[in-house]
Backbone bond lengths (Angstrom), bond angles and torsions (degrees), N, CA, C in turn:
res aa  C-N    CA-C-N  psi(-1)  N-CA   C-N-CA  omega(-1)  CA-C   N-CA-C  phi
1 M - - - 1.458 - - 1.530 109.27 -
2 P 1.333 118.58 124.43 1.465 120.61 -179.19 1.534 111.07 -66.65
3 Q 1.304 113.87 146.15 1.463 119.94 179.65 1.526 109.82 -72.58
4 Q 1.341 116.98 138.02 1.455 120.73 178.79 1.527 110.10 -75.84
5 P 1.337 116.46 154.37 1.461 120.96 -178.85 1.531 112.50 -59.47
6 R 1.325 114.39 150.77 1.462 122.42 179.72 1.520 108.67 -123.65
7 V 1.323 115.94 131.35 1.462 121.92 173.93 1.518 107.68 -108.61
8 E 1.316 115.61 136.49 1.462 121.81 177.79 1.521 108.00 -123.63
9 I 1.322 116.06 126.75 1.460 121.53 177.15 1.524 107.51 -114.31
10 V 1.322 115.87 113.18 1.462 122.05 178.37 1.526 107.20 -98.89
11 Y 1.328 116.29 123.43 1.465 121.23 -175.11 1.530 110.30 -128.12
12 C 1.315 116.20 153.22 1.461 122.23 179.59 1.533 110.31 -79.43
13 R 1.330 115.67 121.39 1.470 120.85 177.44 1.515 111.33 -65.41
14 Q 1.341 116.30 -45.95 1.462 120.78 -176.07 1.525 111.90 -63.29
15 C 1.330 116.76 -31.15 1.468 121.14 -179.76 1.529 111.91 -81.78
16 R 1.327 115.91 -7.29 1.470 122.51 179.54 1.536 112.12 61.70
17 W 1.320 115.76 46.86 1.453 121.12 -179.25 1.529 112.72 -95.59
18 L 1.344 117.51 13.93 1.458 121.01 178.79 1.527 111.36 -60.51
19 L 1.327 118.01 -43.31 1.468 119.93 -178.89 1.529 111.53 -62.30
20 R 1.330 116.65 -41.45 1.463 120.70 177.89 1.528 110.09 -63.48
21 A 1.329 116.43 -45.75 1.465 121.04 179.43 1.530 110.55 -62.91
22 G 1.324 116.94 -41.88 1.455 121.59 179.26 1.518 112.40 -64.23
23 W 1.330 115.99 -41.05 1.465 120.21 178.08 1.528 110.64 -63.41
24 M 1.338 116.52 -43.66 1.463 119.45 179.00 1.530 110.90 -64.06
25 A 1.341 116.82 -39.91 1.460 120.81 177.68 1.528 110.22 -61.07
26 Q 1.320 116.63 -44.00 1.468 121.36 179.40 1.527 111.23 -62.03
27 E 1.325 116.75 -43.56 1.462 121.04 178.51 1.533 111.29 -61.53
28 L 1.328 116.32 -43.39 1.467 120.05 -179.02 1.522 111.31 -67.68
29 L 1.334 116.85 -42.22 1.459 119.92 179.57 1.524 111.75 -66.81
30 S 1.322 116.86 -34.66 1.467 120.27 177.55 1.522 111.34 -68.73
31 T 1.323 116.04 -43.18 1.463 121.06 -177.57 1.523 112.21 -73.46
32 F 1.312 117.28 -40.67 1.469 121.90 -174.51 1.525 111.67 -113.86
33 S 1.317 117.09 43.84 1.467 121.74 -175.72 1.534 112.94 -59.85
34 D 1.317 117.41 -31.56 1.465 120.56 179.91 1.527 113.12 -90.50
35 E 1.326 117.33 -22.33 1.469 120.55 -173.55 1.530 114.18 -95.93
36 L 1.331 118.06 -32.51 1.463 120.70 -176.54 1.522 111.56 -90.90
37 G 1.314 115.61 141.02 1.453 120.59 175.94 1.513 112.27 -92.74
38 E 1.350 116.04 -26.81 1.468 119.30 -174.94 1.522 109.77 -165.18
39 V 1.330 115.00 145.67 1.461 121.98 166.15 1.525 105.59 -127.23
40 A 1.326 116.44 117.49 1.456 121.74 -176.84 1.520 110.62 -106.35
41 L 1.327 116.10 138.35 1.466 122.46 174.05 1.518 107.24 -103.77
42 V 1.339 115.79 122.95 1.460 121.34 -174.66 1.525 109.54 -120.78
43 P 1.343 118.03 114.65 1.457 120.20 178.35 1.527 110.76 -65.68
44 G 1.329 115.39 138.20 1.460 121.88 177.41 1.514 109.61 -137.68
45 G 1.306 115.79 -162.59 1.459 120.74 179.84 1.513 110.96 -146.59
46 S 1.304 116.27 -171.65 1.465 124.04 174.24 1.525 113.85 57.60
47 G 1.326 117.62 35.08 1.465 120.46 176.47 1.514 114.78 72.73
48 V 1.323 117.26 18.98 1.465 121.30 -177.19 1.528 111.13 -74.05
49 F 1.312 115.21 140.53 1.466 122.93 166.87 1.517 105.43 -151.09
50 E 1.329 115.13 101.12 1.458 121.24 -176.92 1.519 109.92 -128.98
51 I 1.312 115.18 146.71 1.460 120.97 177.79 1.519 107.38 -126.15
52 R 1.328 114.88 127.99 1.460 121.47 178.74 1.521 109.33 -120.56
53 L 1.312 115.14 144.58 1.456 122.11 172.90 1.517 106.32 -119.08
54 N 1.331 116.21 115.36 1.472 120.98 -176.65 1.529 111.30 50.99
55 D 1.306 116.71 48.42 1.473 124.71 177.90 1.528 114.61 70.35
56 E 1.327 118.48 1.61 1.466 121.23 177.12 1.529 108.62 -96.76
57 L 1.325 116.52 125.36 1.459 121.58 -179.78 1.526 109.97 -67.95
58 I 1.337 116.67 120.86 1.466 119.83 178.17 1.524 111.93 -113.33
59 W 1.357 117.72 -14.02 1.461 120.08 175.13 1.516 109.32 -153.42
60 S 1.309 116.26 135.14 1.460 122.66 174.72 1.521 108.24 -136.86
61 R 1.323 116.00 122.51 1.462 120.17 178.97 1.524 110.48 -59.07
62 H 1.324 116.50 -36.28 1.467 120.06 -179.60 1.533 111.95 -69.69
63 E 1.327 117.72 -37.39 1.464 121.00 -178.23 1.527 112.91 -82.48
64 Q 1.337 116.72 -46.69 1.463 120.04 -176.67 1.525 112.97 -90.17
65 G 1.311 116.74 -18.82 1.459 120.45 -178.56 1.515 110.68 80.00
66 G 1.294 117.68 118.36 1.457 121.56 178.32 1.515 112.64 78.89
67 F 1.309 114.35 -157.27 1.452 122.11 -175.64 1.526 109.53 -115.39
68 P 1.341 116.85 152.72 1.464 118.46 179.39 1.524 111.15 -73.05
69 E 1.321 116.05 145.08 1.460 119.30 168.94 1.521 105.96 -70.17
70 I 1.322 117.09 141.85 1.463 120.09 -176.76 1.518 111.46 -60.13
71 K 1.321 117.46 -34.28 1.469 121.41 177.81 1.529 110.39 -60.61
72 V 1.323 116.83 -47.12 1.468 122.14 -178.96 1.527 110.39 -65.55
73 L 1.320 116.12 -41.25 1.463 120.26 179.64 1.528 111.06 -63.29
74 K 1.323 116.78 -46.30 1.469 120.13 179.41 1.521 111.66 -63.13
75 Q 1.326 117.21 -40.76 1.466 119.96 178.94 1.524 111.07 -64.56
76 S 1.321 116.85 -40.41 1.460 120.87 179.53 1.524 111.24 -63.29
77 I 1.309 116.31 -44.99 1.464 120.10 179.46 1.520 110.22 -67.62
78 R 1.317 117.61 -43.18 1.464 121.49 178.09 1.519 111.09 -58.07
79 D 1.337 116.57 -44.14 1.464 120.65 -177.57 1.525 112.16 -59.55
80 T 1.331 116.98 -25.21 1.460 121.35 179.81 1.528 112.56 -92.61
81 I 1.332 117.82 -45.55 1.468 119.41 -171.68 1.527 114.58 -96.60
82 A 1.337 117.20 -22.22 1.472 120.57 -178.44 1.524 109.52 -151.46
83 P 1.350 117.79 64.66 1.471 121.66 -170.89 1.523 115.95 -58.82
84 H 1.316 117.86 -23.23 1.463 119.54 -178.42 1.524 112.51 -93.54
85 R 1.325 116.78 -1.23 1.459 121.06 -176.99 1.519 111.59 -78.05
86 N 1.316 116.08 136.75 1.463 122.41 175.47 1.523 108.21 -90.83
87 L 1.321 117.46 131.09 1.461 121.92 179.32 1.536 112.02 -95.70
88 G 1.306 116.77 15.75 1.466 119.89 176.73 1.512 112.28 67.55
89 H 1.335 116.14 -130.43 1.458 121.23 -175.25 1.529 113.38 -61.86
90 I 1.323 118.07 -22.72 1.469 121.09 178.99 1.528 111.20 -65.74
91 D 1.325 116.60 -31.02 1.468 120.76 -177.76 1.532 113.10 -82.33
92 R 1.295 118.00 -0.35 1.473 119.79 -179.23 1.499 111.34 -88.04
């Protein structure tokens, strides 16, 4: 049985971004309940906020500036793990 995709959200503890990371994890798990195997929250430091899908970096606050819009994040993950899936109102 193939392993299901894993999302990892690394957030800065000092910046208190746990709630933001937790909310994004909840949104992803709700949207991709059948496709994702795990969403992990990983404490970090130095203003980090990174999101990886199967160890591939898909968002970096330092590189892209700021935080991803949830719509963009869901579309990016969908395009990799379930490219034919319609996300409903998000795709409009």
